[in-house]
C-alpha positions in Angstrom: -21.1 66.3 -14.4 -20.7 68.4 -17.5 -22.8 67.6 -20.5 -19.8 67.0 -22.7 -20.0 65.2 -26.0 -19.4 61.6 -26.9 -16.6 62.2 -29.4 -13.7 62.0 -26.9 -15.0 58.9 -25.3 -15.7 57.1 -28.6 -12.6 58.3 -30.5 -10.8 55.3 -32.0 -13.6 52.9 -31.0 -15.4 52.8 -34.4 -14.3 49.4 -35.5 -14.6 48.4 -39.2 -17.4 45.9 -38.5 -19.5 48.7 -36.9 -19.3 51.1 -39.8 -22.2 51.3 -42.2 -24.8 49.8 -39.9 -26.6 53.1 -39.9 -29.7 54.2 -38.0 -32.8 52.4 -36.9 -35.3 54.8 -38.5 -36.4 55.6 -42.0 -33.7 58.3 -42.3 -29.9 58.4 -42.2 -28.0 60.0 -39.3 -28.3 63.6 -38.3 -25.0 64.4 -40.0 -26.4 63.6 -43.4 -26.9 66.5 -45.8 -30.5 67.3 -46.5 -31.7 66.1 -49.9 -34.6 68.5 -50.1 -34.7 72.3 -49.9 -35.6 73.6 -46.5 -38.1 76.5 -46.8 -37.1 79.5 -44.6 -40.3 79.3 -42.6 -39.4 75.9 -41.3 -37.5 77.6 -38.5 -40.7 79.0 -37.2 -42.4 75.6 -36.7 -41.9 75.6 -32.9 -42.0 71.8 -33.0 -41.9 69.5 -30.0 -40.0 66.3 -30.6 -40.8 63.4 -28.2 -38.5 60.8 -29.7 -35.0 62.1 -29.2 -32.0 60.5 -27.6 -29.0 61.5 -25.4 -25.9 59.5 -24.3 -24.4 59.8 -20.8 -20.7 58.9 -20.7 -21.2 55.8 -18.5 -23.8 54.4 -20.8 -21.6 54.9 -23.8 -18.6 53.4 -22.0 -20.3 50.2 -20.9 -21.9 49.6 -24.3 -18.7 50.3 -26.2 -16.8 47.9 -23.9 -19.4 45.2 -24.5 -19.4 45.8 -28.2 -23.1 46.5 -28.0 -23.1 50.1 -29.2 -24.1 51.5 -32.6 -21.2 53.9 -32.4 -21.4 56.0 -35.6 -24.4 58.1 -34.7 -22.7 59.2 -31.4 -19.4 60.2 -32.9 -19.0 63.9 -32.0 -22.4 64.1 -30.4 -23.0 66.9 -27.9 -26.2 68.6 -26.7 -25.1 71.7 -28.5 -24.9 69.8 -31.8 -28.3 68.3 -31.1 -29.7 71.8 -30.8 -28.1 72.7 -34.2 -30.2 69.9 -35.8 -33.3 71.1 -33.8 -32.8 74.7 -35.0 -32.5 73.6 -38.6 -35.9 71.9 -38.3 -37.6 74.6 -36.2 -37.9 72.2 -33.2 -38.2 74.3 -30.0 -37.9 71.5 -27.5 -36.8 67.8 -27.7 -37.8 65.3 -25.0 -34.8 63.1 -24.8 -34.3 59.5 -23.5 -31.9 56.6 -23.4 -32.4 54.5 -26.5 -32.2 50.7 -27.1 -30.7 48.6 -25.5 -31.7 50.7 -22.5 -29.8 50.2 -19.2 -30.6 46.6 -18.2 -28.3 44.0 -19.9 -28.4 40.9 -17.6 -30.7 39.1 -20.0 -29.1 40.4 -23.1 -28.8 43.4 -25.4 -31.9 44.1 -27.4 -30.1 45.5 -30.4 -28.2 44.1 -33.3 -24.7 45.4 -32.3 -24.0 43.0 -29.5 -22.5 39.6 -30.3 -25.2 36.8 -30.3 -26.0 35.7 -26.8 -24.1 38.5 -25.1 -25.2 39.4 -21.6 -23.7 41.7 -19.0 -24.7 42.0 -15.3 -24.3 45.8 -14.9 -25.2 48.1 -12.0 -28.6 49.1 -13.4 -29.4 51.3 -10.4 -26.2 53.4 -10.8 -26.6 53.6 -14.6 -30.2 54.9 -14.3 -29.1 57.5 -11.8 -26.2 58.7 -14.0 -28.5 58.9 -17.0 -31.1 61.0 -15.1 -28.6 63.3 -13.5 -26.9 63.8 -16.9 -30.3 64.6 -18.4 -31.1 67.1 -15.7 -27.9 68.8 -16.4 -28.8 69.1 -20.1 -32.1 70.7 -19.1 -30.4 73.2 -16.8 -27.5 74.0 -19.3 -30.0 74.6 -22.2 -33.2 76.0 -20.6 -36.3 75.3 -22.6 -34.5 73.2 -25.2 -34.7 69.8 -23.6 -37.1 67.7 -21.6 -36.1 64.3 -20.2 -37.9 61.0 -20.1 -36.2 59.5 -17.0 -34.7 56.0 -16.9 -35.8 53.4 -14.3 -33.7 50.5 -13.0 -36.3 47.8 -13.9 -36.7 45.0 -13.2 -35.7 46.2 -9.7 -39.1 47.5 -8.5 -38.0 49.0 -5.2 -35.1 50.8 -6.7 -37.4 52.0 -9.5 -39.8 53.5 -7.0 -36.9 55.3 -5.4 -35.8 56.6 -8.8 -39.3 57.8 -9.6 -39.3 60.0 -6.5 -35.8 61.3 -7.2 -36.4 61.9 -10.9 -39.7 63.8 -10.4 -39.3 65.5 -7.1 -35.6 66.2 -7.0 -34.5 66.5 -10.6 -37.8 67.7 -12.0 -37.7 65.5 -15.0 -40.7 65.3 -17.3 -41.8 61.7 -17.6 -40.4 58.2 -17.8 -38.7 56.5 -20.7 -38.8 52.7 -20.9 -37.7 50.0 -23.3 -40.7 48.0 -24.5 -39.4 44.8 -22.9 -37.3 44.4 -19.8 -35.6 41.1 -20.5 -38.5 38.7 -21.1 -41.0 40.9 -19.3 -43.4 43.4 -20.9 -45.1 46.4 -19.5 -48.2 44.5 -18.3 -46.1 42.1 -16.2 -47.6 41.7 -12.7 -44.3 42.3 -11.0 -44.2 45.8 -12.4 -47.5 46.8 -10.9 -46.2 48.8 -8.0 -44.2 51.0 -10.4 -47.2 51.7 -12.6 -49.4 52.3 -9.6 -47.0 55.1 -8.5 -46.8 56.5 -12.0 -50.6 56.3 -12.3 -50.8 58.3 -9.0 -48.5 60.9 -10.5 -50.5 61.1 -13.8 -47.1 60.4 -15.5 -46.2 60.4 -19.1 -44.4 57.1 -20.1 -42.6 57.1 -23.4 -41.4 53.7 -24.8 -38.8 52.8 -27.3 -38.6 49.3 -28.7 -35.8 46.8 -28.2 -35.8 43.1 -29.2 -36.7 40.6 -26.5 -34.4 37.7 -25.9 -37.0 35.5 -27.5 -36.7 37.0 -31.0 -33.6 39.0 -31.5 -32.0 36.4 -33.7 -35.2 34.7 -34.9 -34.2 35.2 -38.6 -30.5 34.9 -39.3 -29.1 37.9 -41.0 -32.2 40.1 -40.3 -31.6 42.9 -37.8 -34.3 43.9 -35.4 -35.0 47.2 -37.2 -36.6 45.2 -40.0 -39.3 43.4 -37.8 -38.6 43.0 -34.1 -38.7 46.6 -33.0 -42.1 46.9 -34.5 -43.3 43.6 -33.1 -41.9 44.4 -29.6 -43.9 47.6 -29.5 -47.0 45.6 -30.5 -46.3 43.0 -27.8 -46.0 45.6 -25.0 -49.2 47.3 -26.1 -51.1 43.9 -26.0 -49.4 43.1 -22.7 -50.6 46.4 -21.2 -54.2 46.1 -22.4 -54.7 42.3 -21.9 -53.2 42.3 -18.4 -55.9 44.8 -17.3 -53.2 47.4 -16.6 -54.8 49.9 -19.0 -58.0 49.7 -16.9 -56.2 49.7 -13.5 -53.8 52.6 -14.3 -55.8 54.9 -16.6 -53.9 58.1 -15.6 -50.7 57.0 -17.3 -50.2 58.8 -20.6 -48.4 56.5 -23.1 -46.3 57.4 -26.1 -45.3 54.5 -28.4 -42.5 54.9 -30.9 -42.7 54.4 -34.6 -46.4 54.8 -34.9 -47.2 51.9 -32.6 -45.1 49.4 -34.6 -47.0 46.4 -36.0 -50.0 46.6 -33.8 -52.2 47.9 -36.6 -51.3 45.0 -39.0 -51.7 42.3 -36.4 -55.0 40.4 -35.8 -55.4 42.1 -32.4 -57.9 44.7 -33.5 -58.8 43.2 -37.0 -62.1 41.8 -35.8 -63.1 45.2 -34.4 -62.5 47.1 -37.7 -65.1 45.4 -39.9 -65.4 45.5 -43.7 -67.4 48.7 -44.2 -65.3 51.8 -44.0 -68.4 54.0 -43.8 -69.8 52.0 -40.9 -66.4 52.2 -39.1 -66.2 55.9 -39.6 -69.8 56.3 -38.3 -69.2 54.4 -35.0 -70.2 56.6 -32.0 -68.5 54.2 -29.5 -65.3 52.4 -30.5 -65.0 48.8 -29.6 -63.1 47.8 -26.4 -59.5 47.2 -27.7 -59.6 50.2 -30.1 -60.9 52.4 -27.3 -57.8 51.7 -25.4 -55.5 52.3 -28.3 -57.2 55.6 -29.0 -56.0 56.9 -25.6 -52.4 56.3 -26.4 -50.0 58.6 -28.4 -47.8 57.5 -31.3 -44.8 59.2 -32.7 -43.8 59.8 -36.3 -40.3 58.3 -36.3 -40.0 55.8 -39.2 -43.8 56.4 -39.8 -44.0 59.6 -41.8 -45.1 58.0 -45.1 -48.6 58.4 -46.5 -49.8 54.8 -45.9 -48.9 54.6 -42.2 -50.0 58.2 -41.5 -53.4 57.6 -43.2 -53.7 54.4 -41.1 -53.1 56.3 -37.9 -55.5 59.0 -39.0 -58.2 56.5 -39.7 -57.8 54.3 -36.6 -56.9 56.7 -33.8 -57.1 60.2 -35.3 -54.3 62.7 -35.8 -55.0 64.0 -32.3 -52.9 61.0 -31.0 -50.0 61.5 -33.3 -46.9 63.4 -32.1 -43.6 64.5 -33.7 -40.7 62.1 -33.2 -37.4 62.1 -35.1 -35.2 59.5 -33.4 -32.2 61.9 -33.3 -29.3 61.3 -33.7 -30.3 58.3 -35.8 -32.7 60.4 -37.7 -32.7 64.1 -38.6 -35.7 66.2 -37.3 -35.8 68.3 -40.4 -36.6 65.2 -42.5 -39.8 64.7 -40.5 -40.8 68.3 -40.6 -40.5 68.2 -44.4 -42.3 64.9 -44.5 -45.3 66.3 -42.7 -45.4 69.2 -45.1 -45.4 66.8 -48.0 -48.2 64.9 -46.4 -50.2 68.2 -46.2 -49.4 68.9 -49.9 -50.6 65.5 -50.9 -53.9 65.8 -49.0 -53.2 63.2 -46.3 -53.1 65.9 -43.6 -54.7 69.3 -43.3 -52.6 72.3 -42.3 -54.1 72.2 -38.8 -53.5 68.5 -38.5 -49.9 69.0 -39.5 -49.4 71.8 -36.9 -51.1 69.7 -34.3 -48.6 66.8 -34.9 -45.7 69.2 -34.9 -46.6 70.8 -31.6 -50.1 71.2 -30.3 -50.9 67.5 -29.5 -47.9 67.1 -27.3 -48.3 70.5 -25.8 -51.8 69.4 -24.7 -50.4 66.2 -23.4 -47.7 68.1 -21.4 -50.3 70.5 -20.0 -48.7 73.5 -21.8 
C-alpha cells in the first residue's frame, strides 16, 4: 500500500458543519502561517517529536462515513507534507500514531465530531493491521524521518498479543500507541494485564493520546472534549495504572503521556504529597509513593508549552521527563520549537534543558 495522501479520499467531504472546528491543541493547524519569525538555526535543532499523527486510508474512510472525523487537518495530508513541516521546525524524526478516536468504536467515538451517542462495530483487528502496515511503509519510504507507535486492537486481548508480535518482530515498529480509555476501560483494567505483561517483557514504550470516555464526552452541553475531558481522561488512566498496581507489576514499560499529563497535576491525587513548604519539597531525598511513580513517566509538550505548565512539570517531575510533542497536523512543530526558545529566554528553562526536551530526553528513552 503506497503512503499516499488524504486529499483524494477526503475531497468533497468537508461539510459546512465540520469547518472551523480546528485542532485539539494550543495551536492552529499545520497549514497556518507562522506568526513569529523563525531564526535560521532552528533548522539545526535535530528535534525528536513523539506526538505526531498519521492517517491510513481505511481509518479516514470509516471515520468520514460515520461523520466522526475532524476532516480539515487531513485535507491534502501526505507524509511528504508532514516532512515539510518537520524540516521547517528542525525536527529530524517524528514518532507518529493514530489519534483520537483511535480504532475501536463499538462503545462510541471519543471525540467531538461524531453525532451524540454514535457507535460503530468495526473490524478493529483489520483496522489495527492496516494502520501498522501503513506506518511501516511510511518508515521505509522515508528512512530516519518517521518512527511509529503501533496500534493494538483492544479490547481484544488475544488479537492484541498477536499484533504486538507482528508489529515488533515483523514490521519493526518502535512502540505502542493507545488511546487513554478503550470504551469504559482504562489502562489499569485487569482484563488488559496479559497485554501489558508482554509489553513489560519487551521493555516497550507506550505512548498514549487522550479520548473522551463514554461517561463524560457530553457531560457539559456545548463544551467539547478539548476543553476538559481529554485532560481528565489522561489523568484517569494515570490513576488507573498506578492504583491498580500495574505500575508496580509492569515496571519495564516506559510511558509517554500527552499534553503534559493532562489534569493529573491539578487533581487532589498528589496534593497531599506536595506539602506547603516549597523548600522542603525541593529538599526531599526520596519522593513520596505516588509522585515517585509519576516521576518515572514522560510527558510531551503538546498544548503545554506555556510558562505555568512547564514550570509545574519542572518542579514536580523534572525536565528530564519532558519530551517534544507537536500534535501534527493539528499543531505545527515549529510553534513548539519557538515556544521552548521563548521559555529559555524568559528563564523558565536553561539552554541545556531546552535541548534535552527537544531531543536528548527521548533519545535516551529510545536508547539512541
